[in-house]
N, C-alpha and C positions, 0 to 999 in steps of 0.2 A: 836449359831445361824448361819444359812447359809447365811452370808453376802457374796456378790460377788463384785469384782471390775468391774464396768461398763466401766469406762474410766480411764486409768492410767495416769492422767493429772498432778500429783504432783503440784497442785496449792499452791502458797504461802498463799493465803487466799481465798479459794473457798467460795462462798456465793450465796444467792438469787435463789435457784433452783425453776423453774417454769415449770410445765407440760402443754403443749398445747394439749388438747384432740382432736382438729380438725385435727392437722397434726401428732399427736403421736410423738412429739419431746419434749425433755427436754432442757430448757435453763438454764444457770447459768453463774456466773461471777467469775473472779479471781481479787479481789480488788487490791492487790499489783502488780500483773502482768499486770494490765490494759488490761484485756482480756475478751471477750464475747464468750461463747461456745454454740454449739447446737449439741445434740445427737439425731440422728434419729433412732427410734426403728426398723423400717422395715428392713433396711440394716445395722444397727449398725455402722453407720459412724459418724464421728465427724467433724464439721467445726468450725473454730475459726476466730474471728475478733479482731483487736486492737481497744480499746476504746480511745476517745480523751484524757481523763484524768482518774483519779481514779474513777471507777464506785462504786455504792453503792446499787442499787436496780433495779429490772426489773418490768415493767408492760406490759401486752399484749395489743395491739391496732389494731383494724381492723382484717383483715383476717390473716395476717402474720407478721405485723410490731410490733415493740416494742417501748416503751418510756423508757429511761434509766435515772435514777437519779445518779448523781455523788455527790461528797462531796460538791461542790458548783456550780453545773451545772445540766441542764436537756436537753436531746436531743432526737429527733425522729430517729429511725434507721430502714432502709429498707434492709432486708437481701437479697432481690432479686438483688439489685444494690450495696450493701455494703456502701451506703451513709448515712452520719450523718447530721442532721439539728438541730442546736442549738435552743432551745426555751428560750425566754427571760422572766423568771418568777421572780416576786418580792415578798417581804414579809419576807425574812429571812436575818438577819444581819450576813453575812458570815465572818465578821471580828472577831466575837466572837464564832460562832457556825457553824456546818456543818451538812449536811443531812446524814442519815444512812439508815437503813432498812425501807421498806415500803410495803404496800399492798393495793389493790383496793377493795372497799366495794361493796355490792350488787346493789348499785345504780350507780356504775361506777365512783365513786370519788376515788382519790388517797390520802391515808394517809401515812405520813412518820414521823419517829422519828428523832429528831436532837440531837446533842451532843456538849458539851463543847470542843472547839478545843484543849484546854490544858488538858482535862480530869482531872480537879481538882475540879469542882463545878457542882451542879445540875442545870445548867442554860439552859439545853436543854428542848425541849417540844415536843408536838405532833401537826403536821401541816396537813392541808387538802387542796388539790387542787380540786375544784369542777367546776370552770368556769373561763373564762378570762385568765389572766396571773398572778394570785395572789395565793401565799401560805397564808393560814389563820391559825393563831395559836389558838389551842383549849385547850391546857393543858400545865402546867409548871412543874418545879421541877423534871426534868429527867436529869441524868448525861450522859447516853449513851442510846438513844432510839433505841431499837433493835426489835426482832421479834414481829410482829403484826398479830392479827387474830380476828375473830368474832365467837360468838356462832352461831349455824346453824339458829336460829331464829333472829339473828342480835340484840338481846336485850343487848348484852355485847360486848365490845371491850377489847382485851387483849394486853398489851404493856409491853415489856421487858425492864428492866434497868439492863444492864449487871454488872457494877461495884457494884451496890447495891445488887446483887444476888436476884433480885425481879422481879416477874411478877405481874404487876398491872392489876386490872380490873375496867373498867369504865362502868356505865350505858350508853347505846347508843340509840340515836334516829335516826333510819335509814332514815325516811322520811325527817327529818329536817337537818340531818347531824350534830348533836350536841352530845357532850359527857357530862356526869354528873359527880358526885363526884367519887373520886378514892378510891379504897380499896386495901390493900396489900393482893393480892389473894394467891400468893405462894411465900415463901421465901426459897431459897436454903440454906441448912445448911453449915457452914464452912467445907471445905474439900470436898464438893459435886460438885465442879466445878462452872462455871458461866453460867447462862442461855444466850443463843444466839438466833438464829432463831427458829421460831416455826410454826406449822401448826395445824389446827383443823380438826378432822375427822367427819364422818357423824353422829356419836353418841354424838358429842359435847365434846369429850375428846381432851385435848391439848397435843401435842407432842413437847417437848422442847429439843433442842440440848444443852448439857452441856459441853462447851468447857473446856478442861483441865481435865475432868473426864472420857472421852471416853465413853459417855453414851447419850442415848435419853430417857428422862423421859416422861411417859404418866400420865396425871392427869385427874381425872374425873371432871365433871362440878362444884363440890363443892371444888375443889382444893386439893383433896386427891391423893397422889401418888399411882397409882395402878399397875404400871409396869415400869421396867427399862430394856432397851435394850442396851447391852454392844457392842460398836462398836470396830472393830479391831485396831483402832488408837486413840491416846489420845485427838485429837483436832477436834471433829465434830463441824461444825459451823451452819448448818441449815438443815432443813428436810422438805420434801413435799411428797405428794402421787401422783402417776401417773400410767401409764400402761393402757392397754385396758379396764380393769375393775376398775381402780383407786384403786388397792390393792397392788401396789408396793411402798415401801418406798424408796425414794432416799435421800441420805445424802451427803452433801458437807463437805470437811475437809480441814485442813490447815497444812502447815509445819512451818508457822510463830510462833516464840516463843516456839519452842520445847525445852525442858530442855536438858542440856548436855547429850549426849549418846542416846537420844530418836530417833534421825534421823536414827541411826544404828539399834536400837531395833525395830523401827516401820517403815520399808522402804516403806510401802504403804500409809504413811501420805500424805495428799494433794489430794488423789485420790477421784473419785466419786464412792460411794458405793450404793448398792441396796439390798433390802430384800423383799421377797414375804410374804404376810400376808393374813389373812382372814378378815381383817378390811378394810372398804372402806373409802377413802378420799373424799374431796369435790373439784371440779374443781375451778381453779382460775377465778376470775371475770376479765372482760376486761374493759379497760378505755372507758367511754362513754362521752368523751369531744370533743369539736370542737378544733382541733389543727391546727394552721396556719402553713402550711409547703409548 
């Protein structure tokens, strides 16, 4: 496959790629490097900002601003000034769990997975921020809440649990912002890597980054594996669609936890990759919340 390195960033743990179709820019984070990056398609330039602490997920807000979740914090970021404004949100016991990946639904609410701080027990859950300053817990029994996405009609929400090698599917009530019973929608077989970030295309297929396996798996709406894209590095972390026609696949990757010798064998690890395809993605939703800043 004709993968290309878009940005040779060598991220320790690249994550959270988000395409902004208004500005034609791609945002992503380096969790371990405490870095927020922006790639502008028009002139192929990259800008970087240091985050206050370890970041975890990105949501687009307004014309150009972002709201960033960290492991135990949330903040508004204005790229025009480079300023960060901490948002005081309640509802999560950060003494036992921390926030991880997240995504905004079609009504503008932000959903995020949480995880056991010790990575020993499935005490994490699925939280939603829909108003005020409160995270509300909607699901339990997750060890490490990761990639989140919805079917195009918003009837289903998909939530990844990386250590369990599972992508769960919940019935979803878009209007009410509620989740139903959980099913084990996809289980990654032993040796197939661990599911990390995901995205959903316009056909309702799910694309899941398999960290450790150097692959992006595509599943149809019934959970059947229909394609595997092999990435040139072993630790892809997340995937999204972007580009002028939403037909470019962007993949973040990591150098963290490479096996002995892999750093030499795969010198492009940690870089941002892209692949042109004939499949169209779905633009990210923007936060539709009143944020006091």
